[in-house]
C-alpha positions in Angstrom: -53.8 -56.2 -4.3 -50.1 -55.8 -4.5 -48.7 -52.7 -3.0 -45.4 -50.5 -3.3 -44.6 -49.2 0.0 -41.8 -46.2 -0.3 -39.9 -44.8 3.2 -41.3 -48.2 4.7 -38.9 -48.2 7.7 -39.9 -44.7 8.1 -43.0 -44.1 11.2 -45.6 -43.9 8.6 -43.9 -46.7 6.1 -43.9 -48.9 8.5 -47.3 -49.0 9.7 -48.3 -48.7 6.2 -46.7 -52.2 5.4 -47.9 -53.6 8.8 -51.7 -52.5 8.0 -51.3 -53.5 4.1 -50.6 -57.3 5.4 -53.4 -57.2 8.0 -55.6 -56.2 5.6 -54.1 -59.6 3.2 -52.7 -57.5 0.7 -49.1 -58.8 -0.9 -46.3 -55.9 0.0 -43.2 -54.6 -1.7 -41.5 -52.5 0.7 -38.4 -49.9 -0.4 -35.8 -49.8 1.7 -32.3 -48.2 1.3 -30.6 -49.9 4.1 -30.8 -53.7 4.4 -29.9 -54.3 7.4 -32.1 -51.8 8.8 -35.1 -53.5 6.4 -34.1 -56.7 8.0 -34.4 -55.0 11.7 -37.4 -53.0 11.3 -39.6 -55.6 9.2 -37.9 -58.7 9.9 -41.6 -59.7 11.7 -43.6 -58.7 8.5 -44.1 -61.1 5.4 -43.0 -58.0 3.2 -40.6 -58.3 0.3 -37.6 -56.0 0.4 -36.4 -54.1 -2.3 -33.2 -52.1 -1.6 -33.1 -49.1 -3.2 -33.2 -45.3 -2.8 -35.3 -42.4 -3.9 -32.1 -40.6 -5.1 -32.6 -43.1 -8.6 -36.1 -44.8 -9.3 -34.3 -46.0 -12.1 -32.8 -48.0 -10.1 -35.8 -50.1 -8.3 -38.3 -49.3 -11.4 -38.2 -52.8 -12.6 -39.7 -53.4 -9.1 -43.1 -51.8 -9.9 -43.9 -53.8 -12.4 -46.9 -55.8 -11.5 -47.6 -53.0 -9.2 -51.3 -52.3 -8.2 -50.9 -49.4 -5.8 -47.8 -47.4 -5.1 -48.0 -45.7 -1.5 -45.4 -43.0 -1.1 -44.5 -42.6 2.3 -40.6 -41.6 1.5 -39.5 -37.8 1.7 -36.1 -36.0 2.6 -37.3 -34.9 6.1 -35.0 -35.5 9.0 -32.3 -33.7 7.5 -34.0 -30.5 6.8 -32.9 -30.3 10.3 -29.6 -31.0 10.1 -27.3 -28.0 9.4 -26.1 -27.0 5.9 -28.3 -25.6 2.8 -30.8 -29.0 2.0 -32.7 -26.9 -0.6 -30.8 -28.7 -3.4 -31.7 -32.1 -2.1 -35.3 -31.5 -0.5 -36.2 -30.3 -4.3 -35.0 -33.3 -5.9 -36.2 -36.0 -3.6 -39.5 -34.6 -2.6 -39.7 -32.9 -6.0 -38.5 -34.4 -9.0 -38.1 -37.9 -7.7 -41.4 -37.8 -6.3 -42.8 -37.0 -10.0 -40.5 -39.5 -11.5 -41.5 -42.0 -9.4 -45.1 -41.6 -10.6 -44.1 -41.2 -14.3 -42.3 -44.9 -13.7 -45.6 -46.4 -11.9 -47.8 -44.6 -14.5 -45.4 -46.3 -17.5 -44.9 -49.9 -15.7 -49.3 -50.2 -15.7 -49.4 -49.5 -11.6 -53.2 -48.6 -11.0 -52.9 -45.9 -8.5 -50.5 -43.6 -6.6 -51.3 -42.3 -3.1 -49.0 -39.7 -2.4 -48.1 -38.4 1.1 -48.1 -34.6 1.4 -48.7 -32.8 4.6 -51.0 -31.0 6.6 -48.3 -28.4 7.5 -49.3 -26.9 3.9 -53.0 -26.4 5.2 -53.8 -22.4 7.0 -57.0 -21.3 9.5 -59.9 -20.6 7.6 -60.6 -16.6 7.9 -62.5 -16.9 11.0 -59.4 -19.0 12.7 -61.4 -22.3 12.7 -59.4 -25.4 11.8 -58.4 -25.7 8.2 -59.5 -28.3 5.7 -58.7 -29.2 1.9 -59.7 -26.2 0.5 -58.2 -23.5 2.9 -55.3 -21.7 1.4 -51.5 -22.5 2.7 -50.5 -20.9 5.7 -48.9 -17.5 5.0 -45.5 -18.5 6.4 -45.5 -22.1 4.4 -43.1 -20.9 2.0 -40.8 -19.9 4.4 -40.4 -23.5 5.5 -38.4 -25.6 2.4 -40.1 -29.2 3.5 -43.3 -28.0 3.0 -42.5 -25.8 0.1 -41.8 -28.9 -1.7 -44.8 -31.0 -0.7 -46.9 -28.5 -1.9 -44.9 -28.2 -5.1 -45.1 -32.3 -5.3 -48.8 -32.2 -4.9 -49.4 -29.4 -7.5 -47.4 -31.3 -10.5 -48.5 -34.7 -9.4 -51.6 -33.6 -10.2 -51.0 -32.3 -13.4 -49.4 -35.5 -14.1 -52.5 -37.0 -13.2 -54.7 -35.0 -15.3 -52.3 -35.3 -18.6 -52.1 -39.2 -18.3 -55.2 -40.1 -16.8 -53.6 -42.0 -14.2 -55.0 -42.1 -10.5 -53.2 -39.8 -7.9 -54.7 -38.9 -4.7 -52.9 -36.8 -1.7 -53.3 -37.7 2.1 -52.3 -35.1 4.4 -51.3 -36.3 7.6 -50.9 -34.1 11.0 -48.0 -34.5 13.5 -47.5 -38.0 13.3 -47.3 -40.1 16.5 -47.5 -43.7 17.1 -44.7 -47.4 17.5 -42.8 -48.2 15.0 -40.6 -45.0 15.0 -37.0 -46.2 14.9 -35.2 -43.4 13.4 -36.8 -41.1 15.2 -39.0 -38.5 14.1 -39.5 -35.2 16.4 -42.1 -36.9 18.6 -40.6 -40.5 18.4 -37.2 -38.1 19.7 -39.5 -37.1 22.7 -40.6 -40.2 23.8 -37.3 -41.4 23.9 -36.2 -38.5 25.6 -39.0 -38.6 28.3 -38.2 -42.5 29.0 -34.3 -41.3 29.4 -35.7 -38.4 31.8 -34.7 -35.6 29.8 -37.9 -34.1 29.3 -37.4 -30.6 28.0 -37.4 -27.7 31.1 -39.3 -25.3 29.7 -42.1 -25.6 26.5 -42.2 -23.8 23.9 -45.8 -22.0 23.2 -48.2 -23.4 20.6 -48.9 -27.1 19.1 -50.2 -29.0 16.5 -53.0 -31.2 15.1 -51.9 -34.7 15.5 -52.3 -38.4 14.1 -51.7 -41.9 15.0 -49.5 -43.2 12.1 -51.5 -46.6 12.2 -55.2 -44.7 11.3 -53.0 -42.7 8.8 -52.0 -45.9 7.3 -55.9 -47.2 7.5 -57.2 -44.1 5.8 -54.2 -44.3 2.9 -55.8 -47.7 1.8 -59.6 -46.4 1.9 -57.7 -43.5 -0.3 -56.9 -46.2 -2.3 -59.8 -48.1 -2.1 -62.4 -45.8 -2.2 -60.9 -42.5 -3.0 -61.5 -39.9 -5.7 -58.4 -39.1 -7.9 -57.1 -35.7 -8.0 -58.4 -35.1 -4.5 -56.4 -34.5 -1.5 -57.7 -36.3 2.2 -56.7 -34.7 5.7 -55.7 -37.4 7.9 -55.5 -35.8 11.1 -56.9 -36.1 15.0 -57.5 -33.2 17.4 -55.4 -30.3 17.8 -53.0 -30.4 20.8 -50.8 -27.7 22.6 -47.2 -28.9 23.4 -47.7 -28.3 27.0 -50.4 -31.4 26.8 -48.0 -33.6 25.1 -45.1 -32.6 27.6 -47.8 -33.5 30.5 -49.0 -36.9 29.0 -45.3 -38.0 28.7 -44.4 -37.1 32.2 -47.5 -39.0 33.2 -46.5 -41.9 31.2 -42.7 -42.2 32.4 -44.0 -41.6 36.1 -42.4 -37.2 36.0 -43.4 -34.1 37.4 -44.3 -32.3 34.3 -42.0 -29.1 33.0 -44.1 -25.9 34.4 -41.7 -23.3 33.1 -43.5 -21.3 29.4 -41.3 -20.0 27.5 -42.4 -16.8 25.7 -42.5 -16.9 21.8 -39.7 -14.5 21.5 -37.5 -16.3 23.7 -38.4 -19.9 21.9 -37.1 -18.2 18.7 -33.7 -17.3 20.6 -33.2 -20.6 22.2 -33.8 -22.0 18.0 -31.4 -19.9 17.0 -28.3 -20.7 19.6 -29.7 -24.2 18.9 -29.0 -24.0 15.0 -25.9 -22.2 15.4 -24.5 -24.9 17.9 -25.5 -27.5 15.1 -23.7 -25.6 12.8 -20.8 -25.4 14.4 -20.8 -29.0 15.5 -22.4 -30.5 12.6 -24.7 -32.2 14.6 -29.0 -31.9 14.0 -30.6 -29.7 16.3 -33.1 -30.4 18.4 -34.7 -27.0 17.8 -35.6 -25.1 14.7 -36.9 -21.7 14.1 -39.1 -22.8 11.9 -40.6 -25.8 13.8 -40.6 -23.2 16.5 -43.0 -20.9 14.2 -45.0 -23.8 13.1 -45.8 -24.8 16.7 -46.7 -21.6 17.1 -48.8 -20.8 14.7 -51.4 -23.5 15.7 -52.6 -24.8 12.6 -55.6 -27.0 13.3 -56.9 -29.0 10.7 -60.2 -30.8 10.7 -60.6 -34.7 8.8 -64.4 -34.4 7.8 -63.8 -34.7 4.5 -62.0 -37.9 5.1 -64.5 -39.0 7.7 -67.5 -38.5 5.3 -65.8 -40.0 2.3 -63.6 -42.4 3.6 -64.9 -43.8 7.0 -61.9 -43.5 8.7 -61.6 -42.5 12.4 -59.2 -41.7 14.4 -58.4 -42.8 17.8 -58.1 -40.3 21.1 -54.3 -39.1 21.3 -53.9 -40.6 25.0 -54.1 -44.0 23.5 -51.7 -42.9 21.0 -49.2 -41.2 23.2 -49.6 -44.0 25.3 -48.6 -46.9 22.9 -45.8 -44.6 21.4 -44.2 -44.4 24.9 -44.8 -48.5 25.4 -43.1 -49.2 22.1 -40.4 -46.6 22.5 -39.4 -48.4 25.8 -39.1 -52.1 24.0 -36.4 -50.5 21.7 -34.5 -49.0 24.9 -34.4 -52.2 26.9 
């Protein structure tokens, strides 16, 4: 199978490239930076195509002859930088994603596996973990990133139905794992722990989590045996932030912080961090929406993916250990 991976140097994309290659498939990897691609994918046999989701037409010719597109690129980290990013989020996460799907369908690609987010899934009425049919978290529309992922998913479903083009969505939970070079928030926590910069106080809440390697394998299974028009949550268990920080402390031989921030105090701290970010023009380590999302404790269940795709999710303790081990190699 010939595959095309967008966002190939990111946490999920990098692990997708490696998972596909290990399974014996050919990989064409889209990357914005030639230098970063050479650095992050040098030990793989992926063929690198330099391009940007801001200009799908610029790399669309590389889709010819491809069997499956795995779309993992997104405007994500920039969302937590200072400034108004609503236009960029909509342009990249919605418009460009739809343009990619159209270009793939027109060039004879058989399937597209889109990366959405489990963050759009709310809890059931009884407070139990949400599944693919559960309505969104009530505040999800206040989060521009999550809103863009849900909008793109709906437009892709419409395109799939109109064109008879196989499109399915993967909804990963909070991703952890090796090859988080940029890094994401989880990778930054690992780097901070190694540098002995764990937060002195822990905000409330937590999230369902997933190993990027398990999600990558789940996306491959969607391409192999999944159903068009379906969405599949790919997630392990729910983990409290306090447990994550304690695990990082243990793995880096530190004492875990004991102070817990009440929700109002965490919001106030995030507001201050965002204000400082706007002044300094530097990304914020905390965001108001991030604190709200963690405090919502949005647990999800991957029962559908386990049943239909046969996927499994490794213990989070193993994922955390592997994340720290890989991060240490990057800081040497």
